[in-house]
N, C-alpha and C positions, 0 to 999 in steps of 0.2 A: 926067695931064690935070688942069688946074686951071680953075676958073671965073674970071670977071672980077674977083672979089674976092680972088683968090689962095688960096682954100681948095679942098679937094677937093669934087667934085660929090657930091650926095646919093646915098647907097646905096639902090638899089631893092630892095624886099622880094622881088620876083620874080627877082632875079639869082641865078644858080647859084653865084656866087662869095661867099666869106665877106667880111663887111665888114672894112675895115682896122682893125688893132689900134692903139689910141691909146697912145703911150708914157707911162709913168708915171715921172716924175722923182723920184729920192730927195731927201729933205729932210735937210740937214745943219745942225747947230748948233755954235756955238763950244764947244770942249771935247770933242766927239765923238772917240772913238778909231776909227781907220780903218786899213784895209790896202789898199795899192795894188800891182798886179801887178808894176810896174817899180821903185817906190821903197821898198816895204816898209811897215813899221808907222809910223804917224804920228798927229798930233792936229790937228784943225781949229782954226786960229787966227783965221780971219776968214771971214765969209760976206757976199756981196753979191748983187745980182740977176742978175749975169752969171757968177759963178764962186765957188769956195771956195778958200781958201788953206790949205794943209796943211803943218805943220811936221814934217819927217821927221828932225829932229835935225841932220844935216849941212847941210841945205838946206830952204828953203821953196819950195813949188811951187803955182802958181795953176792950178787944174784947172777947165775949162769943162764944162758939161753936153753930152751925156749922160755920166754918170759910170760908163761901162762897166767900167773897171778899178779902181773904188774901191768898197770894201764896208765897211759898218758892222761893228764888233766887238762 
């Protein structure tokens, strides 16, 4: 359920349910060494507001958030 502004409704303190957990997006910088579950080891070659580009040697892949399969080394 969303409010008219497109965000979630306010969590009531009297609610028996836990408040929703906010996602924490990882921050990557150019030159960071990373590991991807599908592509393997790589290095971040570019960062913009919508994705990171990672050079895996044989190919460069643009990965959008959330970065579920991408970990810092």
